[in-house]
N, C-alpha and C positions, 0 to 999 in steps of 0.2 A: 409607214409613212417616212419620207426623206425629211430630214431635218436641214434646214438651210444653214450654209455656212455662217458661223459667227452668232448663232442662237443656241439656246440651252432649253431643253424641255423641262418643265416643272409640273408637279401636281399640286394644286391647291387643296388642301383639306380643311373643310370648315372646323373653326375651333371647338365647336360642340361635338364634333365627330372625333375626337382624339387628335404719253409715253416715251420710258423705254417702250419701245413698240411692242406691244403683245398681241398675240393672235390666239383667241380661244379655239382649241381643237375639239373639245368634247365638254359639254356641260351636263353634269349629272346632279343628283340631289346632295351628294355629300363631297364630290370632288370635281375639280375643274382642271383641265389639262391646258396650259399655256406655253407660248415660246418667248423667251426673254433674250434680248441681246446681251451677249457676254459682256461687252463694254459697260453696260448699265450696271452690272453687279458691282463695279468698282466705287459706285456712288455711296456715301456714308449712309443715307437713309435705307439703302438695301440691307446694310449690315444687320440691323435688327431682325429681319425676316430671317436671314441666315442663321443667326444666333438662336432664334426660336426653333427653326428646324433642328439645329444640333441638339437643343435641350430636349426636345420631345422625341426625336427619332434616332438621335446619335449619329456618329461619323460613319458607321458601318451600313448605312443605307444600300441596298441592292437597287440598281436599275434607275429609274427616273427620281430626281431630287423631289422630296415632299416636303411641303411648307405649310405649316398649320396656320392658315389664313384664309379668310373668305374673299370672294372675288372683288367685291366692293372696296375693301380694305386694300387689297393688293394693287388695284388700280389707283388708289390714292397716293400709295407709296411710290408707284411707278411716276406719277404725275409730279411728285415731290422731286424725284431724281431729274426728271426733265428740267424743271425750273431751276434746279440747283445747277445743272450743267450749262443752261442758258445764261445764268447770272455771272459765270466766270468769263 
């Protein structure tokens, strides 16, 4: 699959398993693949997700960035990023 310019693919891993405009690519039982606009990663509310990914999976992740977060919680954070950006 070709990733559009300005987007970063991520894999959301449910916490129990170890917008920014988002598009769900593949939804399974334990993981969901999404595309996130790179510019939305600069939003402060996205920092917590990236820190969680670093804590659980480390900086040495190979391939797609894995984030320990379920889809519903991720969409909540993305909506907060949109509102934060719109308020400025």
